[in-house]
Structure formats: structure tokens, C-alpha cells
C-alpha positions in Angstrom: -78.1 -1.6 8.7 -74.6 -0.3 8.9 -72.1 -1.4 6.3 -68.3 -1.5 6.1 -66.2 -1.6 3.0 -62.7 -2.9 3.7 -59.9 -2.2 1.3 -56.5 -3.9 1.5 -53.6 -2.7 -0.5 -49.8 -2.1 -0.5 -48.7 1.5 0.3 -47.0 3.6 2.9 -49.1 4.8 5.8 -48.3 8.4 4.8 -49.5 7.9 1.2 -52.7 6.1 2.3 -53.5 8.9 4.8 -52.8 11.6 2.1 -55.0 9.8 -0.4 -58.0 9.6 2.0 -57.7 13.3 2.8 -57.5 14.2 -0.9 -60.6 12.1 -1.5 -62.4 13.8 1.3 -61.6 17.2 -0.1 -62.5 16.2 -3.7 -65.8 14.6 -2.6 -66.8 17.3 -0.1 -70.6 17.1 0.4 -71.0 14.3 -2.2 -69.7 11.1 -0.5 -72.1 9.0 1.5 -69.3 7.5 3.6 -69.5 8.4 7.3 -65.9 7.5 8.4 -62.7 6.1 7.0 -60.1 4.5 9.2 -56.6 3.8 7.8 -54.7 1.0 9.5 -51.3 -0.6 8.9 -50.5 -4.2 9.6 -47.9 -4.3 12.4 -46.6 -7.6 11.1 -46.5 -6.4 7.5 -46.0 -2.6 7.6 -46.5 -2.2 3.8 -50.0 -3.6 4.0 -52.7 -1.0 4.5 -56.2 -1.8 5.5 -58.8 0.9 5.1 -62.2 0.6 6.7 -64.9 2.8 5.3 -68.2 3.0 7.2 -71.6 3.7 5.6 -75.2 3.8 6.9 -76.2 1.0 4.6 -75.2 -1.2 1.6 -77.3 1.0 -0.6 -75.4 4.1 0.5 -72.1 2.4 -0.2 -73.2 1.4 -3.7 -74.4 4.9 -4.4 -71.0 6.2 -3.3 -69.2 3.7 -5.4 -71.2 4.8 -8.5 -70.1 8.4 -8.2 -67.6 9.7 -10.8 -65.2 11.0 -8.1 -65.1 7.7 -6.4 -64.6 5.8 -9.6 -61.7 8.1 -10.5 -60.1 7.8 -7.0 -60.4 4.0 -7.2 -58.8 3.8 -10.6 -55.9 6.0 -9.5 -55.5 3.9 -6.3 -55.5 0.7 -8.2 -52.8 2.0 -10.5 -50.6 3.4 -7.6 -50.9 0.3 -5.4 -50.8 -2.5 -7.9 -54.3 -3.7 -6.9 -56.8 -3.5 -4.1 -58.7 -6.3 -2.4 -62.2 -5.3 -1.4 -64.5 -6.8 1.2 -68.1 -5.7 1.6 -69.4 -6.4 5.1 -72.9 -6.1 6.6 -72.6 -5.3 10.3 -74.6 -7.8 12.2 -73.9 -6.6 15.8 -71.7 -4.1 17.5 -71.0 -4.9 21.2 -69.3 -2.5 23.6 -67.1 -4.7 25.9 
């Protein structure tokens, strides 16, 4: 079952995009993430919401356990002052 990990933190859009590209390069061939979407709240431009898609919860947890992911998360926590995580099971996707 598809799984989304949502991260909310304070940063500029440019920094958030640069960070996800750096992570992609660092973790080339190792990450189990399928896609990362970086969003900025239009009503609060300093709030970044990053949506990372995985094939399953198990794949997400395996990715989280990797050393490169742990290092990137610790660095991001320090740079942003904290990250709020949400772990979401996808129940249904409907094309409308």
C-alpha cells in the first residue's frame, strides 16, 4: 500500500529544493523513496511542506533507517529549527 511521509518546516523554497536535490545525489541508488514534492504555503511563504512518496510503510521505515537519511534529517533539523513529520497510509487515490 502506498505511503506518504509529510514533513513541515521553516525554510526558503530555494533552500528546500537545493536540500532535496543534494539528498537525491547523496543517496543515489540507495533511497527507497519514489518521489519528493516540495511545496510552499501561499499564506505563509516561509512554511515548506515536503511530500515524499514510498511504495509502502516498510519501504519508508527502511529508508529512514539508512545512515544517509539519518544524517540528512539531523542536518535539516538543525538548519530549520525543527521538522514536524506525518506518516500517512494512502487509503484511496481518485482521479477527478
